[in-house]
N, C-alpha and C positions, 0 to 999 in steps of 0.2 A: 145834277151837281155842278152848278154853273158859277155861283156866287158865295162867298162865306156868309153872307146874311142870311142864307137858307138854313144854316144850321142852328141848334142841333137837329137831327132826322130821327125819325121814329124807327122802330125795329121794321115795321111794315115797308117804310119807305127805302129803307136799306135793303130787304130782301128783293124789293121791285127793281131797285137800280142795278144790282149785281148778279141777281139771278141765284144767289148762294141759298143752299136749304137752310131752314131754321135751324135745324140740329148743328150744321157747321158753325153759324154764327155763335151760337149758345156756347157751343164748345171752345171757340176763340175767347169768349168772355171768360169762361172757366179758367182757360189758361193764362188769362192775364195779357193776351195780345191786344185786345181792346178793351177799353174802360169805359163804357157808357154810364151815365147816371141815371137813377130812376127818377123821373118827375113825381109831382104831387099825385097825378093820376095813375101812378105804378108803372108807367110806360117807359121803356128803355129810350133815351136820348142819345145819339152818337154824334161826338164832334167830328171836326174835319180830319184830325189826325187819326180817329178810328177808321175813317173810310180810306185813307190812304193804306192803313195795313190791310183792311178787308179787301181793297183793290189787289193788293198781292196775292192774297189768297184765291181771288177770281181768276187772276192771270195764270196761277198755277193749274186751276181748273181747265182754263182754256188750253193750257198746254198739254191737256189730257192726262194729268196727274190724279190718281184716284183719290177720292174724298178722304178715305181711310189713312192713304199713305201721308197726305197733308198733314192731317190731323196728328198722326205719329210723329212726324218731323217735327212739327211744332211743339208737340208736347216735350220730345226729348230735347228740344232747344231751349225750352222755358226751363227744363229741370237743371240744364248745364249753366244756366245764368244765376248771377246773384240776385237776391230779391229787389235791390234798388238799381238793378242795371237798366238805364233808359233804353227804349227800343227806337227812339228817335235817330235816324240815319242808319237804321238796320233793314236791308233790303232782303225780301224772301223771293227768290226766282227758281225757275226750272232749267236744269242743264240736261238736256235728253229727256231720259225717264228718272232723273234725279232731282230732289229739291235741295236748293244749295241757298246758303246765307252769306252775305256780304256785310260787313261792318268794318268802316275805315279801311284798312290794308288787309283785311284777314277775309278769306273766301274758304268756306268749308262745307261739308255735307253733315248736318246734324244726327242723320240716322246711324252714320259710322263713325263719326268724329274725325273722318280724313279731310285733309285739306286739300284744295282744288288749285292746281297750277295754272295759272292764266295764261294760254298760249292761243295764238292765231296761226293757221296753216296758209302760207301763200302757194296758191296752186298755178299751173299754167306755165311754171318752169321746170327744169329738171336738175339736180333732184329738188324735192319738197323742202322747203326751209322753214324752220320754226323760229318765231322772234317773239320777245314780250309784247303784250298787249297795251301796256301803260309804259312806254321808255321814260318819258318826261325828264324835267331838268334834274339835277342832282339835288339831293336833299340836305338842307343846313345841318349844321352840328347841333345847333339848339334845338330844332325840330325833332332830332332823333333822340335828344336827351328826354324831351317830352313824351315821346313815344315809349321810351325805355322805362320811364317812371310809371306809366300807365300799365305796362306789362308787369312789373315788379308789384304793383298794387292788386293786379287780378290773378296774381299766381295761385293764391288759395281758393279764391271764390269762383274763378273762372279761367282754369288753366288751359283750356283750348284756346281762348282768345290771346291770353298771355304768351303761349307757344306761337300763335300765329303772328302776333306783335313782333316777338323777338326775330322770327324769320324773316319778317319784312325790313327790320332794321338792318339785317345782315345782307340782304338783297340789295339795299341802298348803300350800305357801306360795310364791305367784308372785312374791314379792320376794326370795327366796334367789338373789342375784347370783352366787354362786360356782357354782352348780349349772349357770345358763346358760352361764358362762365355759368350765366344764369340758366339759360336754356339747357345746356349739357347737365347742370346738377337736376333740373326738372326730369330729364329723361332718367337718370340714374335713380331718382327717387320711385319713379315708377318701373324700374327694373329693366329699361331699355337700355342696356349697356353697350351693346353693339353700335346703336344708333348716336349714343352719346360718344363713344370712341370716335366714330366717323366724324362726328361734329368737330371734335376737339382737334383730330388731324387736320381737318379742313382749316379751322382757325389758326393752326400753327403754321400754314402756307403764308398767312398775312401777318401772323403776331408770333414769329419765331422766338423772340427773346422774352416772352411773357412767363415767368416762372410758375404762376398759378395755372396756365393753361397746359404746361407740361405735369403739373401736380395732379389736376383733375381728370387728364388723360390716363395717368397712371391708376387713378382709382377706377375708372371705367374699364381699363384693361384687367385689373383685378378681378372686376366682375365677370369678365368673360374668360377667367382662369389662364391669362397669358401672363405668366409670373415673369419671365425673362423681360417682355415688352414693358410691364409695369415697373419693374426694377430700373431698367434703361430711362424711363420717363422721370421717376424720383430723383435719379442721379442728374439727370439734365436740370431738374427743376432747382436741385441744389448748388449746381454749378452757377446758376444764374442768381440764385439767392440762398447762399450759405446758412442763413439764420432761419431757415423755414423749418420750424419746429416740427409740424405735423409731417413733412416729408420724412424727416429723421426717424420720427417714431414709425411710420408705416414701413419704411424701407427695412428697419431693424426687424421688425415682426416678420416681413416677408422672406428676408434672408433666414431667419431663424427656422421659419417653417420649411424651407427649401434645404436645410442642412448647412448653410454656409455661415457657421458660426463667427469666423473672424470679421466677415462683413458686419454680421448682426451686432457684435460687440463694439465695434466702431460706431456704428449709427447710435446705438443706445447711449454710449458715452458722450456723443455730440448732444442727443437730445436731452441727457441729465445736465450737462454742463449748461445749455442754453436755457433750459428750464430754471435751473437755479440762479442764473443771472438775472431772470425777467423777475424772480421773486424777491430779488434784493435790491431791485430798482424802484 
């Protein structure tokens, strides 16, 4: 594998070059991680990009990752990606005895869906200190907006990648309110109300005057049955934005359920007044 003009290569040459079993290569073809074409003589022909992906599988084998585990991880990764998701730029590596995937700023373990925090350990000093592996320069607002749009587009088809992108945005800019809102909504949708509440609480340290952040925190706190906390968050959202219709409605229902009828009536009245005003406009 020295020069591009040697491509495409046959299956026999691929097996000889990488030491992979025929079963492994054919399984990778079935999973869609490599896409060779069949020539007129019915022989598989592999492109340069195919060989780049096969090399990743070979490196996993060299890292003493069992073939069955490699195939299982790749199968689960393929199942989590949309059909038209390009594999270019995706790197499959081993972290100890685990298979992990890197794609842009996202780094996760496909078998468990858990994200991997990139940390390096500096030894030789006391105590041990942890620091980010890629400190890098600050990311511009335009680049973050592009990443945010990518994350939004992937929420339905590849939620794990979308979540990782939102988290990478917040790592680069912890004041990016929309990333908190969208990621927290995803967590609530999947029933992870505790995680969503923690996320929103962190967001409010950086965006204390965002009424939607307080509103979404209230929704998450309702999910963990923290009635008083939810009501306090709804009230704060309404202090910041008195015409937040959904906050009046939710607060009214929650006050009614908890037996505080006077407060329930107050918020129901505000809800009806605002709703009527919107209908006449």
